[in-house]
C-alpha positions as CSV (number, residue, x, y, z in Angstrom):
1,M,62.5,30.0,-31.5
2,R,62.8,26.2,-30.9
3,A,61.2,24.7,-27.7
4,A,60.3,21.3,-26.4
5,V,56.5,21.1,-26.4
6,F,54.5,18.7,-24.3
7,R,51.0,17.9,-25.6
8,A,49.6,14.9,-23.8
9,P,50.4,12.7,-20.7
10,G,52.4,9.6,-21.6
11,T,53.7,11.0,-24.9
12,P,57.2,12.3,-25.6
13,I,57.9,16.0,-25.7
14,V,58.8,17.2,-29.2
15,V,61.0,20.1,-30.2
16,E,58.9,22.6,-32.4
17,D,59.0,26.1,-33.6
18,V,57.3,28.3,-31.1
19,D,56.5,32.0,-31.2
20,L,57.7,34.0,-28.2
21,A,56.1,37.4,-27.6
22,P,58.2,40.3,-26.3
23,P,58.4,40.8,-22.5
24,G,55.6,42.8,-21.0
25,T,55.6,45.1,-18.0
26,G,57.9,43.7,-15.3
27,E,59.3,40.9,-17.5
28,V,62.5,40.0,-19.2
29,R,63.6,37.9,-22.2
30,V,66.4,35.5,-21.5
31,R,68.6,33.4,-23.8
32,I,68.7,30.0,-22.2
33,A,72.2,28.7,-21.5
34,A,71.2,25.5,-19.8
35,A,68.2,23.7,-18.4
36,G,68.2,21.0,-15.8
37,V,66.0,18.0,-16.3
38,C,64.1,17.5,-13.0
39,H,61.6,15.0,-11.6
40,S,59.0,17.7,-11.5
41,D,59.1,17.7,-15.3
42,L,58.8,14.0,-15.2
43,H,55.7,14.2,-13.0
44,V,54.0,16.4,-15.6
45,R,55.0,14.1,-18.5
46,D,53.6,11.1,-16.7
47,G,50.3,12.8,-15.9
48,D,50.8,12.9,-12.1
49,W,50.1,16.6,-12.1
50,P,47.3,17.7,-14.4
51,L,48.2,21.1,-16.0
52,P,46.9,23.0,-19.0
53,L,48.4,21.8,-22.3
54,P,50.2,22.2,-24.7
55,M,53.1,23.4,-22.5
56,V,56.8,24.1,-22.8
57,L,58.4,22.2,-19.9
58,G,61.6,23.1,-17.9
59,H,61.8,25.1,-14.7
60,E,65.5,24.8,-13.7
61,G,67.5,27.1,-16.0
62,S,70.0,29.8,-16.4
63,G,70.9,32.3,-19.1
64,V,71.7,35.8,-20.2
65,V,69.2,38.7,-20.3
66,L,68.5,39.8,-23.9
67,E,65.7,42.4,-23.4
68,T,63.8,44.0,-20.5
69,G,60.2,45.0,-20.5
70,P,58.7,48.3,-19.2
71,G,59.3,49.0,-15.5
72,V,62.3,46.7,-15.1
73,T,65.1,48.6,-13.5
74,E,67.0,45.9,-11.6
75,L,68.2,44.0,-14.7
76,A,69.8,44.9,-18.0
77,A,70.7,43.2,-21.2
78,G,73.9,41.1,-20.7
79,D,73.2,40.2,-17.1
80,H,73.8,36.6,-16.1
81,V,70.7,35.1,-14.4
82,V,69.5,31.9,-12.7
83,L,65.8,31.4,-13.2
84,S,63.6,30.9,-10.2
85,W,60.3,29.0,-10.6
86,V,58.9,31.1,-7.8
87,A,58.8,34.8,-8.8
88,P,57.6,36.5,-5.7
89,C,54.9,39.1,-6.1
90,R,56.1,40.8,-2.9
91,S,52.6,42.0,-2.1
92,C,50.5,38.9,-1.0
93,G,50.3,37.9,2.6
94,P,53.2,35.3,2.7
95,C,55.4,37.6,0.7
96,R,54.8,40.5,3.1
97,R,55.5,38.1,6.1
98,G,58.9,37.2,4.6
99,H,58.0,33.9,3.0
100,P,58.3,34.5,-0.7
101,A,58.5,30.8,-1.5
102,Q,54.9,30.6,-0.4
103,C,53.8,33.4,-2.8
104,L,50.1,33.1,-3.5
105,V,50.4,34.5,-7.0
106,A,53.1,31.9,-7.9
107,S,51.2,29.0,-6.3
108,G,47.7,30.1,-7.2
109,V,48.0,31.7,-10.6
110,V,51.3,31.1,-12.4
111,S,51.9,27.4,-11.7
112,P,48.4,25.9,-12.0
113,G,47.4,28.3,-14.9
114,G,50.5,27.8,-17.0
115,V,50.8,31.6,-17.4
116,L,52.9,34.5,-16.2
117,M,51.9,36.8,-13.4
118,D,49.3,38.8,-15.4
119,G,47.5,35.6,-16.2
120,T,48.5,35.3,-19.9
121,S,51.1,33.5,-21.9
122,R,53.9,34.7,-24.1
123,L,54.1,31.4,-26.0
124,S,52.1,30.3,-29.0
125,I,52.1,28.1,-32.1
126,A,50.2,29.3,-35.2
127,G,48.1,31.6,-33.0
128,Q,47.3,28.8,-30.4
129,T,48.3,29.5,-26.8
130,V,51.1,27.4,-25.5
131,H,51.4,27.4,-21.7
132,H,54.4,28.2,-19.5
133,Y,55.6,25.7,-16.9
134,M,56.0,27.2,-13.4
135,G,56.5,30.6,-15.1
136,V,59.8,29.5,-16.6
137,S,59.6,27.0,-19.6
138,A,63.4,26.6,-19.9
139,F,63.4,23.7,-22.4
140,A,63.7,26.3,-25.1
141,E,66.2,28.6,-26.8
142,E,64.7,31.6,-25.0
143,A,62.2,32.4,-22.3
144,V,60.2,35.4,-21.2
145,V,59.9,35.4,-17.4
146,P,59.0,37.8,-14.6
147,A,61.9,39.9,-13.6
148,A,61.5,38.7,-10.0
149,G,62.2,35.2,-11.3
150,A,65.4,36.1,-13.1
151,I,68.1,36.4,-10.4
152,K,71.3,38.2,-11.2
153,I,74.4,36.3,-10.3
154,D,78.2,36.6,-10.5
155,P,79.2,36.3,-14.1
156,A,82.2,34.3,-13.1
157,A,80.0,31.3,-12.5
158,A,79.6,28.8,-15.3
159,L,76.0,29.2,-16.5
160,D,75.7,25.6,-17.6
161,V,76.4,24.5,-14.1
162,V,74.6,27.0,-11.9
163,C,71.3,26.4,-13.5
164,L,71.0,23.6,-10.9
165,V,70.8,26.2,-8.2
166,G,67.4,27.3,-9.7
167,C,65.6,24.3,-8.3
168,G,67.3,21.1,-7.0
169,V,70.1,22.7,-5.1
170,A,68.1,25.5,-3.6
171,T,65.4,23.1,-2.6
172,G,67.8,20.7,-0.9
173,V,70.1,23.1,0.8
174,G,67.2,25.4,1.7
175,A,65.2,22.6,3.3
176,V,68.2,22.2,5.7
177,R,68.8,25.9,6.4
178,N,65.3,27.4,6.3
179,T,62.8,24.6,7.0
180,A,64.5,22.3,9.4
181,R,67.2,24.8,10.6
182,V,69.6,21.9,11.2
183,Q,71.9,22.6,14.2
184,P,75.6,21.8,14.5
185,G,76.5,18.4,16.1
186,T,73.2,16.8,15.2
187,A,72.3,13.6,13.3
188,V,70.6,13.8,9.9
189,V,69.1,11.1,7.7
190,V,68.5,11.7,4.0
191,L,66.2,9.2,2.1
192,G,66.9,9.5,-1.6
193,C,70.2,10.6,-3.1
194,G,69.1,12.2,-6.4
195,G,69.9,15.8,-7.1
196,V,67.7,17.1,-4.3
197,G,68.8,14.5,-1.8
198,L,72.5,15.1,-2.4
199,S,71.9,18.8,-2.0
200,V,70.3,18.0,1.4
201,V,73.4,16.1,2.3
202,Q,75.5,19.1,1.3
203,G,73.3,21.4,3.3
204,A,73.7,19.2,6.4
205,R,77.5,19.2,5.9
206,L,77.5,23.0,5.6
207,A,75.3,23.3,8.7
208,G,77.8,21.3,10.8
209,A,75.8,18.1,11.3
210,E,77.9,15.4,13.1
211,R,76.3,12.3,11.4
212,I,74.8,12.4,8.0
213,I,73.3,9.1,6.9
214,A,72.5,8.8,3.1
215,V,69.9,6.2,2.0
216,D,69.4,5.0,-1.6
217,L,68.7,2.0,-3.7
218,R,71.8,2.6,-5.9
219,A,75.4,2.2,-4.6
220,D,76.7,4.8,-7.1
221,K,74.5,7.4,-5.6
222,T,75.4,6.6,-2.0
223,A,79.0,6.7,-3.0
224,L,78.6,10.2,-4.4
225,A,76.7,11.1,-1.2
226,R,80.0,10.4,0.7
227,T,81.7,12.9,-1.6
228,M,79.0,15.4,-0.7
229,G,79.5,14.9,3.0
230,A,77.6,11.8,4.2
231,T,79.3,10.0,7.1
232,D,77.4,6.7,6.7
233,V,75.3,5.1,3.9
234,V,72.4,2.6,3.9
235,D,71.5,0.3,1.0
236,A,67.7,0.7,0.7
237,S,67.5,-2.3,-1.7
238,A,68.1,-4.6,1.3
239,G,64.5,-3.7,2.4
240,H,65.3,-2.9,6.1
241,T,65.9,0.8,5.9
242,V,64.4,1.8,9.3
243,E,66.2,-1.0,11.1
244,A,69.5,-0.2,9.4
245,V,69.3,3.5,10.3
246,R,68.3,2.6,13.9
247,D,71.4,0.4,14.1
248,L,73.5,3.4,13.2
249,L,71.5,5.8,15.4
250,P,70.2,4.0,18.4
251,D,68.6,7.2,19.8
252,G,67.1,8.1,16.5
253,A,67.7,11.0,14.1
254,D,67.4,14.7,14.9
255,Y,66.3,15.3,11.4
256,A,65.1,13.0,8.6
257,F,64.5,14.2,5.0
258,D,62.3,12.5,2.4
259,A,64.0,13.8,-0.7
260,I,61.9,11.9,-3.2
261,G,58.3,12.3,-2.2
262,G,56.1,9.3,-1.5
263,P,54.1,7.7,1.4
264,M,56.6,4.9,2.2
265,L,59.6,7.3,2.4
266,T,57.7,9.9,4.5
267,E,56.7,7.1,6.9
268,Q,60.3,5.9,7.1
269,C,61.4,9.5,7.9
270,V,59.0,9.6,10.9
271,A,60.0,6.1,12.0
272,V,63.7,6.9,12.3
273,L,63.3,10.0,14.4
274,G,64.5,10.3,18.0
275,M,63.2,12.5,20.8
276,G,62.2,16.0,19.5
277,G,63.2,15.0,15.9
278,A,61.8,16.6,12.7
279,A,60.8,14.8,9.6
280,V,61.0,17.0,6.5
281,V,59.1,16.2,3.3
282,V,61.1,17.8,0.5
283,G,60.3,15.6,-2.6
284,I,56.9,16.3,-4.2
285,P,54.6,13.1,-4.4
286,P,51.9,12.4,-7.0
287,A,48.7,14.3,-6.3
288,G,46.5,12.6,-3.7
289,A,49.3,10.6,-2.0
290,R,48.7,9.8,1.7
291,A,51.0,8.7,4.5
292,S,50.3,7.4,8.0
293,F,52.2,7.5,11.3
294,D,51.8,6.8,15.0
295,T,50.3,9.9,16.4
296,G,50.9,8.8,20.0
297,T,54.7,8.5,19.4
298,L,54.6,11.9,17.7
299,V,53.1,13.5,20.8
300,A,55.1,11.6,23.4
301,K,58.4,12.3,21.7
302,E,57.5,15.9,20.7
303,Q,58.4,15.2,17.1
304,R,57.5,17.3,14.1
305,I,56.5,16.8,10.4
306,L,57.5,19.7,8.2
307,G,56.7,20.4,4.5
308,S,59.4,22.2,2.6
309,N,58.5,23.9,-0.7
310,Y,61.5,25.2,-2.7
311,G,63.5,25.0,0.5
312,G,61.7,28.0,1.9
313,I,64.1,30.2,0.1
314,D,64.0,33.9,-0.8
315,P,65.2,33.6,-4.4
316,A,66.7,37.1,-4.6
317,I,68.9,36.4,-1.5
318,D,69.5,32.7,-1.4
319,I,70.3,32.0,-5.1
320,P,73.2,34.5,-5.4
321,H,74.5,33.2,-2.0
322,L,74.5,29.6,-3.3
323,V,76.3,30.7,-6.4
324,R,79.0,32.4,-4.2
325,E,79.3,29.2,-2.2
326,Y,79.9,27.3,-5.5
327,L,82.6,29.7,-6.6
328,S,84.3,29.5,-3.2
329,G,84.4,25.6,-3.4
330,D,82.1,25.1,-0.4
331,L,79.1,23.9,-2.5
332,L,79.7,21.1,-5.1
333,L,77.7,21.4,-8.3
334,D,79.8,19.9,-11.1
335,E,79.5,16.5,-9.5
336,L,75.7,16.6,-9.8
337,V,75.9,16.8,-13.6
338,S,75.5,13.4,-15.3
339,R,75.4,14.5,-18.9
340,R,74.9,17.4,-21.2
341,R,72.6,17.0,-24.2
342,P,71.2,19.2,-27.0
343,L,67.6,20.4,-26.8
344,D,66.5,17.9,-29.4
345,E,67.2,15.1,-26.9
346,A,64.9,16.4,-24.2
347,A,62.5,13.4,-24.5
348,A,65.4,10.9,-24.2
349,S,66.7,12.8,-21.2
350,L,63.4,12.5,-19.4
351,D,63.4,8.8,-20.2
352,D,66.9,8.5,-18.6
353,L,65.7,10.3,-15.5
354,A,62.8,7.9,-15.1
355,T,65.1,5.0,-14.8
356,G,66.9,6.5,-11.8
357,A,70.3,6.1,-13.6
358,T,71.1,9.8,-13.8
359,L,71.2,12.7,-11.4
360,R,70.9,15.9,-13.5
361,E,71.2,16.0,-17.2
362,L,71.5,19.4,-18.8
363,L,69.8,20.5,-22.0
364,I,72.0,23.0,-23.8
365,P,70.0,24.9,-26.4
């Protein structure tokens, strides 16, 4: 098959012929319909996250099951699926406690090792191992993934749109619902209006927030945030974000979300909180990033700082639910798609994302 292979930080990914082994026990082979180009892929390309190379990138995808491996009973050839970059093992401590997004196998074996759940890869070139990215590797014509990471969805949903649910949308909406548990009538601030941030905005709207303040450097993104449900916007390019938010919310925010990931934005989230407020870090910063805050204020105002990985979702439950919300018109997805491109343009799509000019570009193998 053809796949976009990444070989060294700072170099473009190149589409090559890659051998794909058949699915093993508990695995399925999927024909990729679409793959979203996400900032997490950009972090790897830029060397922010050291991972074993070479590697096929792409962790936000959708497709159709072509083949099932031994022991797979919940999926069959022809099923439409959204790929989840957390395939819960269902047996580790967090999984048993009902927190599959914290799965120790996904976070401790699959993602850092560039392998599937058994510790090996199904990808190779001329006999040399090629690594999986987050157990998915969707920048390809096909993928072999754990069955737990191929979530069956309603076939009425357009596959080239619902691939977004596999990462950015689930992360943003899930951060609102599962991590922060935003309550109706509250005030929410969202810093960063990319694909994840706009999904946070939508999650806040669906949760019944009364005020939703969207903050970004680009006017086109804050304008789209209004479409998604923002009641107010702040131009971050003016350089006075905290003051501008405080002007809109004199008592401070009940919830503030860092949807990009970075010390400055995390610190701004904490700074705009009101009494009892929660700052939620959703975007993933470069390795080793540090933020600071006034611990006295945190204690006196009983504020919280929360981390949100993959929106704390249970993929098997939340992904089909989000797809149903899209089909009902409650969740907007088409508006998040900036452009569709062939797989051969994967490197150019990552370059576009790095400029901040696009939300989600889709690669269509």
